[in-house]
Gaussian input, Z-matrix of N, CA and C with variables (Angstrom, degrees):
# hf/3-21g

backbone

0 1
 N
 C     1     B1
 C     2     B2     1     A1
 N     3     B3     2     A2     1     D1
 C     4     B4     3     A3     2     D2
 C     5     B5     4     A4     3     D3
 N     6     B6     5     A5     4     D4
 C     7     B7     6     A6     5     D5
 C     8     B8     7     A7     6     D6
 N     9     B9     8     A8     7     D7
 C    10    B10     9     A9     8     D8
 C    11    B11    10    A10     9     D9
 N    12    B12    11    A11    10    D10
 C    13    B13    12    A12    11    D11
 C    14    B14    13    A13    12    D12
 N    15    B15    14    A14    13    D13
 C    16    B16    15    A15    14    D14
 C    17    B17    16    A16    15    D15
 N    18    B18    17    A17    16    D16
 C    19    B19    18    A18    17    D17
 C    20    B20    19    A19    18    D18
 N    21    B21    20    A20    19    D19
 C    22    B22    21    A21    20    D20
 C    23    B23    22    A22    21    D21
 N    24    B24    23    A23    22    D22
 C    25    B25    24    A24    23    D23
 C    26    B26    25    A25    24    D24
 N    27    B27    26    A26    25    D25
 C    28    B28    27    A27    26    D26
 C    29    B29    28    A28    27    D27
 N    30    B30    29    A29    28    D28
 C    31    B31    30    A30    29    D29
 C    32    B32    31    A31    30    D30
 N    33    B33    32    A32    31    D31
 C    34    B34    33    A33    32    D32
 C    35    B35    34    A34    33    D33
 N    36    B36    35    A35    34    D34
 C    37    B37    36    A36    35    D35
 C    38    B38    37    A37    36    D36
 N    39    B39    38    A38    37    D37
 C    40    B40    39    A39    38    D38
 C    41    B41    40    A40    39    D39
 N    42    B42    41    A41    40    D40
 C    43    B43    42    A42    41    D41
 C    44    B44    43    A43    42    D42
 N    45    B45    44    A44    43    D43
 C    46    B46    45    A45    44    D44
 C    47    B47    46    A46    45    D45
 N    48    B48    47    A47    46    D46
 C    49    B49    48    A48    47    D47
 C    50    B50    49    A49    48    D48
 N    51    B51    50    A50    49    D49
 C    52    B52    51    A51    50    D50
 C    53    B53    52    A52    51    D51
 N    54    B54    53    A53    52    D52
 C    55    B55    54    A54    53    D53
 C    56    B56    55    A55    54    D54
 N    57    B57    56    A56    55    D55
 C    58    B58    57    A57    56    D56
 C    59    B59    58    A58    57    D57
 N    60    B60    59    A59    58    D58
 C    61    B61    60    A60    59    D59
 C    62    B62    61    A61    60    D60
 N    63    B63    62    A62    61    D61
 C    64    B64    63    A63    62    D62
 C    65    B65    64    A64    63    D63
 N    66    B66    65    A65    64    D64
 C    67    B67    66    A66    65    D65
 C    68    B68    67    A67    66    D66
 N    69    B69    68    A68    67    D67
 C    70    B70    69    A69    68    D68
 C    71    B71    70    A70    69    D69
 N    72    B72    71    A71    70    D70
 C    73    B73    72    A72    71    D71
 C    74    B74    73    A73    72    D72
 N    75    B75    74    A74    73    D73
 C    76    B76    75    A75    74    D74
 C    77    B77    76    A76    75    D75
 N    78    B78    77    A77    76    D76
 C    79    B79    78    A78    77    D77
 C    80    B80    79    A79    78    D78
 N    81    B81    80    A80    79    D79
 C    82    B82    81    A81    80    D80
 C    83    B83    82    A82    81    D81
 N    84    B84    83    A83    82    D82
 C    85    B85    84    A84    83    D83
 C    86    B86    85    A85    84    D84
 N    87    B87    86    A86    85    D85
 C    88    B88    87    A87    86    D86
 C    89    B89    88    A88    87    D87
 N    90    B90    89    A89    88    D88
 C    91    B91    90    A90    89    D89
 C    92    B92    91    A91    90    D90
 N    93    B93    92    A92    91    D91
 C    94    B94    93    A93    92    D92
 C    95    B95    94    A94    93    D93
 N    96    B96    95    A95    94    D94
 C    97    B97    96    A96    95    D95
 C    98    B98    97    A97    96    D96
 N    99    B99    98    A98    97    D97
 C   100   B100    99    A99    98    D98
 C   101   B101   100   A100    99    D99
 N   102   B102   101   A101   100   D100
 C   103   B103   102   A102   101   D101
 C   104   B104   103   A103   102   D102
 N   105   B105   104   A104   103   D103
 C   106   B106   105   A105   104   D104
 C   107   B107   106   A106   105   D105
 N   108   B108   107   A107   106   D106
 C   109   B109   108   A108   107   D107
 C   110   B110   109   A109   108   D108
 N   111   B111   110   A110   109   D109
 C   112   B112   111   A111   110   D110
 C   113   B113   112   A112   111   D111
 N   114   B114   113   A113   112   D112
 C   115   B115   114   A114   113   D113
 C   116   B116   115   A115   114   D114
 N   117   B117   116   A116   115   D115
 C   118   B118   117   A117   116   D116
 C   119   B119   118   A118   117   D117
 N   120   B120   119   A119   118   D118
 C   121   B121   120   A120   119   D119
 C   122   B122   121   A121   120   D120
 N   123   B123   122   A122   121   D121
 C   124   B124   123   A123   122   D122
 C   125   B125   124   A124   123   D123
 N   126   B126   125   A125   124   D124
 C   127   B127   126   A126   125   D125
 C   128   B128   127   A127   126   D126
 N   129   B129   128   A128   127   D127
 C   130   B130   129   A129   128   D128
 C   131   B131   130   A130   129   D129
 N   132   B132   131   A131   130   D130
 C   133   B133   132   A132   131   D131
 C   134   B134   133   A133   132   D132
 N   135   B135   134   A134   133   D133
 C   136   B136   135   A135   134   D134
 C   137   B137   136   A136   135   D135
 N   138   B138   137   A137   136   D136
 C   139   B139   138   A138   137   D137
 C   140   B140   139   A139   138   D138
 N   141   B141   140   A140   139   D139
 C   142   B142   141   A141   140   D140
 C   143   B143   142   A142   141   D141
 N   144   B144   143   A143   142   D142
 C   145   B145   144   A144   143   D143
 C   146   B146   145   A145   144   D144
 N   147   B147   146   A146   145   D145
 C   148   B148   147   A147   146   D146
 C   149   B149   148   A148   147   D147
 N   150   B150   149   A149   148   D148
 C   151   B151   150   A150   149   D149
 C   152   B152   151   A151   150   D150
 N   153   B153   152   A152   151   D151
 C   154   B154   153   A153   152   D152
 C   155   B155   154   A154   153   D153
 N   156   B156   155   A155   154   D154
 C   157   B157   156   A156   155   D155
 C   158   B158   157   A157   156   D156
 N   159   B159   158   A158   157   D157
 C   160   B160   159   A159   158   D158
 C   161   B161   160   A160   159   D159
 N   162   B162   161   A161   160   D160
 C   163   B163   162   A162   161   D161
 C   164   B164   163   A163   162   D162
 N   165   B165   164   A164   163   D163
 C   166   B166   165   A165   164   D164
 C   167   B167   166   A166   165   D165
 N   168   B168   167   A167   166   D166
 C   169   B169   168   A168   167   D167
 C   170   B170   169   A169   168   D168
 N   171   B171   170   A170   169   D169
 C   172   B172   171   A171   170   D170
 C   173   B173   172   A172   171   D171
 N   174   B174   173   A173   172   D172
 C   175   B175   174   A174   173   D173
 C   176   B176   175   A175   174   D174
 N   177   B177   176   A176   175   D175
 C   178   B178   177   A177   176   D176
 C   179   B179   178   A178   177   D177
 N   180   B180   179   A179   178   D178
 C   181   B181   180   A180   179   D179
 C   182   B182   181   A181   180   D180
 N   183   B183   182   A182   181   D181
 C   184   B184   183   A183   182   D182
 C   185   B185   184   A184   183   D183
 N   186   B186   185   A185   184   D184
 C   187   B187   186   A186   185   D185
 C   188   B188   187   A187   186   D186
 N   189   B189   188   A188   187   D187
 C   190   B190   189   A189   188   D188
 C   191   B191   190   A190   189   D189
 N   192   B192   191   A191   190   D190
 C   193   B193   192   A192   191   D191
 C   194   B194   193   A193   192   D192
 N   195   B195   194   A194   193   D193
 C   196   B196   195   A195   194   D194
 C   197   B197   196   A196   195   D195
 N   198   B198   197   A197   196   D196
 C   199   B199   198   A198   197   D197
 C   200   B200   199   A199   198   D198
 N   201   B201   200   A200   199   D199
 C   202   B202   201   A201   200   D200
 C   203   B203   202   A202   201   D201
 N   204   B204   203   A203   202   D202
 C   205   B205   204   A204   203   D203
 C   206   B206   205   A205   204   D204
 N   207   B207   206   A206   205   D205
 C   208   B208   207   A207   206   D206
 C   209   B209   208   A208   207   D207
 N   210   B210   209   A209   208   D208
 C   211   B211   210   A210   209   D209
 C   212   B212   211   A211   210   D210
 N   213   B213   212   A212   211   D211
 C   214   B214   213   A213   212   D212
 C   215   B215   214   A214   213   D213
 N   216   B216   215   A215   214   D214
 C   217   B217   216   A216   215   D215
 C   218   B218   217   A217   216   D216
 N   219   B219   218   A218   217   D217
 C   220   B220   219   A219   218   D218
 C   221   B221   220   A220   219   D219
 N   222   B222   221   A221   220   D220
 C   223   B223   222   A222   221   D221
 C   224   B224   223   A223   222   D222
 N   225   B225   224   A224   223   D223
 C   226   B226   225   A225   224   D224
 C   227   B227   226   A226   225   D225
 N   228   B228   227   A227   226   D226
 C   229   B229   228   A228   227   D227
 C   230   B230   229   A229   228   D228
 N   231   B231   230   A230   229   D229
 C   232   B232   231   A231   230   D230
 C   233   B233   232   A232   231   D231
 N   234   B234   233   A233   232   D232
 C   235   B235   234   A234   233   D233
 C   236   B236   235   A235   234   D234
 N   237   B237   236   A236   235   D235
 C   238   B238   237   A237   236   D236
 C   239   B239   238   A238   237   D237
 N   240   B240   239   A239   238   D238
 C   241   B241   240   A240   239   D239
 C   242   B242   241   A241   240   D240
 N   243   B243   242   A242   241   D241
 C   244   B244   243   A243   242   D242
 C   245   B245   244   A244   243   D243
 N   246   B246   245   A245   244   D244
 C   247   B247   246   A246   245   D245
 C   248   B248   247   A247   246   D246
 N   249   B249   248   A248   247   D247
 C   250   B250   249   A249   248   D248
 C   251   B251   250   A250   249   D249
 N   252   B252   251   A251   250   D250
 C   253   B253   252   A252   251   D251
 C   254   B254   253   A253   252   D252
 N   255   B255   254   A254   253   D253
 C   256   B256   255   A255   254   D254
 C   257   B257   256   A256   255   D255

   B1=1.4277
   B2=1.5816
   B3=1.1683
   B4=1.4897
   B5=1.4312
   B6=1.4021
   B7=1.4356
   B8=1.5096
   B9=1.2708
   B10=1.5404
   B11=1.4949
   B12=1.3140
   B13=1.5643
   B14=1.5154
   B15=1.4155
   B16=1.5317
   B17=1.4801
   B18=1.3746
   B19=1.4648
   B20=1.6238
   B21=1.4620
   B22=1.3996
   B23=1.5898
   B24=1.3650
   B25=1.4395
   B26=1.5170
   B27=1.2406
   B28=1.4857
   B29=1.5810
   B30=1.3635
   B31=1.3968
   B32=1.4648
   B33=1.3408
   B34=1.4219
   B35=1.5676
   B36=1.3699
   B37=1.4438
   B38=1.6156
   B39=1.3588
   B40=1.5100
   B41=1.4525
   B42=1.4571
   B43=1.4049
   B44=1.5057
   B45=1.3246
   B46=1.4354
   B47=1.4351
   B48=1.3796
   B49=1.4665
   B50=1.4731
   B51=1.3784
   B52=1.3949
   B53=1.5230
   B54=1.4425
   B55=1.4039
   B56=1.5646
   B57=1.3446
   B58=1.3470
   B59=1.4756
   B60=1.3807
   B61=1.4086
   B62=1.6120
   B63=1.4124
   B64=1.4909
   B65=1.5213
   B66=1.3200
   B67=1.5199
   B68=1.4784
   B69=1.3322
   B70=1.3924
   B71=1.4735
   B72=1.3483
   B73=1.4086
   B74=1.5795
   B75=1.2063
   B76=1.5529
   B77=1.5264
   B78=1.3686
   B79=1.4684
   B80=1.4513
   B81=1.4332
   B82=1.3620
   B83=1.5147
   B84=1.2874
   B85=1.5522
   B86=1.6007
   B87=1.3214
   B88=1.5712
   B89=1.5267
   B90=1.2916
   B91=1.4020
   B92=1.5380
   B93=1.2861
   B94=1.5168
   B95=1.6325
   B96=1.3264
   B97=1.4805
   B98=1.5086
   B99=1.3943
   B100=1.5285
   B101=1.5262
   B102=1.2086
   B103=1.6027
   B104=1.4778
   B105=1.2999
   B106=1.5164
   B107=1.5953
   B108=1.2630
   B109=1.6372
   B110=1.4296
   B111=1.2590
   B112=1.4463
   B113=1.4913
   B114=1.3281
   B115=1.4469
   B116=1.5221
   B117=1.3012
   B118=1.5226
   B119=1.4622
   B120=1.3631
   B121=1.4833
   B122=1.5842
   B123=1.2489
   B124=1.3870
   B125=1.5578
   B126=1.2636
   B127=1.3458
   B128=1.5802
   B129=1.3723
   B130=1.4649
   B131=1.5733
   B132=1.3082
   B133=1.5673
   B134=1.5117
   B135=1.2894
   B136=1.4742
   B137=1.5659
   B138=1.3177
   B139=1.3924
   B140=1.5093
   B141=1.3487
   B142=1.5591
   B143=1.4738
   B144=1.3047
   B145=1.5534
   B146=1.5782
   B147=1.3455
   B148=1.4532
   B149=1.5647
   B150=1.2858
   B151=1.5822
   B152=1.6475
   B153=1.3225
   B154=1.3515
   B155=1.5701
   B156=1.2270
   B157=1.4090
   B158=1.5466
   B159=1.4000
   B160=1.5003
   B161=1.5783
   B162=1.2711
   B163=1.4723
   B164=1.5554
   B165=1.3393
   B166=1.3777
   B167=1.5906
   B168=1.3645
   B169=1.4397
   B170=1.5946
   B171=1.4178
   B172=1.4160
   B173=1.5486
   B174=1.3237
   B175=1.5004
   B176=1.5757
   B177=1.3491
   B178=1.4685
   B179=1.5017
   B180=1.2883
   B181=1.4952
   B182=1.6435
   B183=1.2903
   B184=1.4931
   B185=1.4060
   B186=1.3784
   B187=1.4497
   B188=1.5564
   B189=1.3195
   B190=1.5674
   B191=1.5057
   B192=1.2964
   B193=1.4180
   B194=1.6387
   B195=1.2894
   B196=1.4120
   B197=1.5044
   B198=1.3795
   B199=1.4029
   B200=1.4629
   B201=1.4742
   B202=1.3710
   B203=1.5960
   B204=1.4064
   B205=1.4208
   B206=1.7210
   B207=1.3350
   B208=1.5071
   B209=1.6272
   B210=1.2168
   B211=1.5690
   B212=1.4987
   B213=1.4184
   B214=1.3869
   B215=1.5981
   B216=1.3196
   B217=1.4746
   B218=1.4565
   B219=1.3908
   B220=1.4449
   B221=1.5770
   B222=1.3883
   B223=1.4400
   B224=1.5007
   B225=1.3031
   B226=1.4703
   B227=1.4473
   B228=1.3071
   B229=1.4692
   B230=1.5423
   B231=1.3216
   B232=1.4713
   B233=1.5080
   B234=1.3462
   B235=1.3470
   B236=1.5762
   B237=1.2155
   B238=1.6081
   B239=1.4602
   B240=1.3505
   B241=1.3654
   B242=1.5601
   B243=1.3257
   B244=1.6155
   B245=1.5508
   B246=1.2706
   B247=1.4962
   B248=1.4438
   B249=1.2900
   B250=1.4145
   B251=1.5259
   B252=1.2951
   B253=1.4381
   B254=1.4427
   B255=1.3645
   B256=1.4935
   B257=1.3845
   A1=112.35
   A2=118.37
   A3=120.19
   A4=107.61
   A5=116.68
   A6=124.83
   A7=109.79
   A8=121.01
   A9=125.41
   A10=109.83
   A11=119.06
   A12=114.93
   A13=107.77
   A14=120.52
   A15=119.95
   A16=106.43
   A17=116.90
   A18=116.61
   A19=109.79
   A20=110.33
   A21=110.15
   A22=115.86
   A23=112.77
   A24=124.01
   A25=104.77
   A26=121.85
   A27=129.14
   A28=105.76
   A29=119.13
   A30=117.66
   A31=114.85
   A32=117.39
   A33=124.76
   A34=106.78
   A35=112.89
   A36=118.52
   A37=116.11
   A38=108.37
   A39=117.77
   A40=113.25
   A41=117.24
   A42=117.92
   A43=110.82
   A44=116.89
   A45=118.86
   A46=118.88
   A47=112.40
   A48=117.24
   A49=115.81
   A50=117.70
   A51=116.78
   A52=110.89
   A53=117.19
   A54=120.40
   A55=110.43
   A56=118.30
   A57=123.98
   A58=116.65
   A59=121.40
   A60=120.30
   A61=104.40
   A62=114.63
   A63=117.69
   A64=111.71
   A65=120.61
   A66=126.61
   A67=105.62
   A68=122.02
   A69=124.94
   A70=119.82
   A71=116.98
   A72=125.92
   A73=104.55
   A74=117.00
   A75=119.60
   A76=112.30
   A77=115.77
   A78=113.00
   A79=111.29
   A80=118.51
   A81=120.01
   A82=114.97
   A83=113.35
   A84=119.71
   A85=107.16
   A86=107.17
   A87=110.92
   A88=105.39
   A89=121.11
   A90=123.03
   A91=112.89
   A92=111.97
   A93=117.19
   A94=112.15
   A95=112.29
   A96=118.43
   A97=110.50
   A98=113.61
   A99=118.48
   A100=111.25
   A101=109.88
   A102=115.26
   A103=108.81
   A104=119.23
   A105=121.89
   A106=104.06
   A107=112.98
   A108=112.64
   A109=110.11
   A110=125.38
   A111=123.52
   A112=120.97
   A113=117.01
   A114=124.02
   A115=118.52
   A116=115.59
   A117=114.33
   A118=111.81
   A119=112.87
   A120=121.22
   A121=112.06
   A122=120.66
   A123=124.57
   A124=111.18
   A125=117.15
   A126=121.04
   A127=114.10
   A128=117.69
   A129=115.92
   A130=111.05
   A131=110.86
   A132=114.10
   A133=111.79
   A134=110.79
   A135=121.31
   A136=105.86
   A137=115.13
   A138=120.04
   A139=111.79
   A140=114.88
   A141=118.16
   A142=113.70
   A143=115.48
   A144=119.62
   A145=111.18
   A146=117.64
   A147=116.27
   A148=107.04
   A149=117.20
   A150=120.90
   A151=106.27
   A152=119.60
   A153=124.72
   A154=107.78
   A155=118.68
   A156=126.77
   A157=112.35
   A158=111.29
   A159=116.85
   A160=112.43
   A161=117.97
   A162=123.75
   A163=112.51
   A164=112.73
   A165=126.76
   A166=111.15
   A167=112.11
   A168=119.43
   A169=116.83
   A170=111.37
   A171=119.27
   A172=111.10
   A173=115.45
   A174=117.42
   A175=114.15
   A176=112.31
   A177=119.89
   A178=113.28
   A179=113.92
   A180=117.20
   A181=105.24
   A182=116.20
   A183=117.49
   A184=114.08
   A185=121.22
   A186=125.61
   A187=111.47
   A188=116.50
   A189=120.46
   A190=103.95
   A191=124.66
   A192=121.69
   A193=106.18
   A194=113.05
   A195=117.76
   A196=115.64
   A197=120.60
   A198=125.09
   A199=103.60
   A200=116.62
   A201=120.79
   A202=108.64
   A203=114.05
   A204=120.97
   A205=108.31
   A206=107.73
   A207=113.08
   A208=111.12
   A209=112.59
   A210=116.13
   A211=111.31
   A212=118.61
   A213=119.91
   A214=109.95
   A215=117.25
   A216=119.93
   A217=106.96
   A218=119.08
   A219=117.95
   A220=108.96
   A221=115.90
   A222=118.10
   A223=108.97
   A224=118.32
   A225=121.27
   A226=113.11
   A227=121.06
   A228=124.66
   A229=111.69
   A230=113.34
   A231=123.00
   A232=110.06
   A233=116.19
   A234=125.37
   A235=115.61
   A236=112.06
   A237=119.75
   A238=110.12
   A239=119.31
   A240=122.71
   A241=110.14
   A242=113.48
   A243=116.80
   A244=111.36
   A245=113.45
   A246=119.60
   A247=113.33
   A248=123.86
   A249=127.59
   A250=107.59
   A251=117.98
   A252=121.01
   A253=119.05
   A254=113.36
   A255=122.55
   A256=113.87
   D1=125.03
   D2=-175.17
   D3=-72.40
   D4=161.36
   D5=178.90
   D6=-59.95
   D7=-45.15
   D8=176.46
   D9=-60.37
   D10=-44.74
   D11=-177.59
   D12=-69.71
   D13=-28.94
   D14=177.46
   D15=-65.23
   D16=-44.85
   D17=-172.60
   D18=-71.94
   D19=-30.15
   D20=177.30
   D21=-64.82
   D22=-34.54
   D23=179.87
   D24=-68.25
   D25=-49.30
   D26=-177.61
   D27=-60.11
   D28=-44.48
   D29=178.33
   D30=-65.09
   D31=-32.68
   D32=-179.81
   D33=-62.45
   D34=-46.45
   D35=176.14
   D36=-60.68
   D37=-44.60
   D38=177.61
   D39=-59.10
   D40=-35.04
   D41=-170.97
   D42=-69.51
   D43=-21.59
   D44=174.18
   D45=-78.76
   D46=-10.36
   D47=179.21
   D48=-112.43
   D49=21.78
   D50=-176.71
   D51=-72.38
   D52=147.95
   D53=-170.73
   D54=-72.86
   D55=-20.91
   D56=176.62
   D57=-127.80
   D58=144.20
   D59=-177.06
   D60=-81.77
   D61=125.49
   D62=-179.72
   D63=-64.41
   D64=157.43
   D65=178.17
   D66=-60.70
   D67=168.98
   D68=176.64
   D69=-60.17
   D70=-35.76
   D71=-177.09
   D72=-68.52
   D73=-44.16
   D74=176.90
   D75=-66.80
   D76=-36.26
   D77=179.93
   D78=-68.93
   D79=-32.52
   D80=173.89
   D81=-63.70
   D82=-38.29
   D83=177.61
   D84=-60.27
   D85=-46.79
   D86=-176.54
   D87=-62.94
   D88=-48.92
   D89=-175.24
   D90=-60.21
   D91=-47.37
   D92=-179.92
   D93=-60.72
   D94=-47.93
   D95=-176.20
   D96=-64.86
   D97=-37.24
   D98=176.80
   D99=-64.84
   D100=-48.17
   D101=-179.84
   D102=-59.38
   D103=-49.29
   D104=-170.30
   D105=-69.84
   D106=-36.07
   D107=179.25
   D108=-74.53
   D109=-34.78
   D110=176.96
   D111=-89.29
   D112=-33.64
   D113=179.49
   D114=-108.72
   D115=-20.00
   D116=-171.77
   D117=93.92
   D118=-160.19
   D119=-178.04
   D120=-58.41
   D121=151.17
   D122=178.37
   D123=-66.71
   D124=141.96
   D125=178.88
   D126=-127.96
   D127=170.40
   D128=175.28
   D129=83.78
   D130=171.01
   D131=176.65
   D132=-79.32
   D133=157.38
   D134=173.79
   D135=-70.92
   D136=138.27
   D137=177.77
   D138=-64.84
   D139=153.14
   D140=-175.72
   D141=-69.45
   D142=173.51
   D143=-174.53
   D144=-64.81
   D145=-14.20
   D146=-172.76
   D147=-90.61
   D148=-15.80
   D149=178.56
   D150=-98.36
   D151=77.80
   D152=-171.08
   D153=-66.34
   D154=-40.44
   D155=-179.08
   D156=-63.98
   D157=-52.08
   D158=178.73
   D159=-68.15
   D160=-25.35
   D161=172.91
   D162=-65.54
   D163=-51.12
   D164=179.78
   D165=-56.65
   D166=-47.52
   D167=174.51
   D168=-61.86
   D169=-44.29
   D170=173.42
   D171=-58.13
   D172=-51.26
   D173=-174.12
   D174=-62.73
   D175=-40.45
   D176=172.92
   D177=-58.27
   D178=-42.88
   D179=-176.85
   D180=-72.47
   D181=-41.06
   D182=-177.23
   D183=-64.71
   D184=-24.32
   D185=172.02
   D186=-58.08
   D187=-25.66
   D188=-171.89
   D189=-93.46
   D190=-4.62
   D191=-168.85
   D192=-53.56
   D193=140.51
   D194=-178.22
   D195=89.59
   D196=-15.38
   D197=-179.80
   D198=-75.80
   D199=131.23
   D200=178.74
   D201=-64.16
   D202=153.05
   D203=-173.31
   D204=-58.94
   D205=-45.12
   D206=-176.70
   D207=-60.10
   D208=-43.38
   D209=176.84
   D210=-62.60
   D211=-41.64
   D212=-179.55
   D213=-68.23
   D214=-33.32
   D215=179.72
   D216=-67.86
   D217=-38.88
   D218=-172.80
   D219=-75.13
   D220=-27.27
   D221=176.43
   D222=-69.42
   D223=-41.27
   D224=174.25
   D225=-59.11
   D226=-52.58
   D227=177.33
   D228=-52.22
   D229=-44.09
   D230=-179.45
   D231=-60.19
   D232=-53.48
   D233=-178.84
   D234=-58.17
   D235=-44.89
   D236=175.52
   D237=-63.02
   D238=-42.72
   D239=-178.06
   D240=-65.80
   D241=-41.89
   D242=175.52
   D243=-58.58
   D244=-41.19
   D245=176.90
   D246=-65.95
   D247=-38.77
   D248=178.82
   D249=-65.14
   D250=-38.66
   D251=-177.27
   D252=-86.66
   D253=-0.81
   D254=179.21
   D255=-75.30

């Protein structure tokens, strides 16, 4: 496991232990960068208009389409670190 992958995994665990729940925009950024870093580009159909949360998550992830996994992993690690220090 690379150093970045290890830090990514640690950040994923740390994100569950934050002292405060981040606002919705930050949660979407966390979700999108985690998914891009772990799964790559978004796949599948965009959820329907009745699934507002699913749609927001899909859209946030789709904005990162084409971002290399390593870059998304680093973004995720940096974001979790900034939230831990906030």
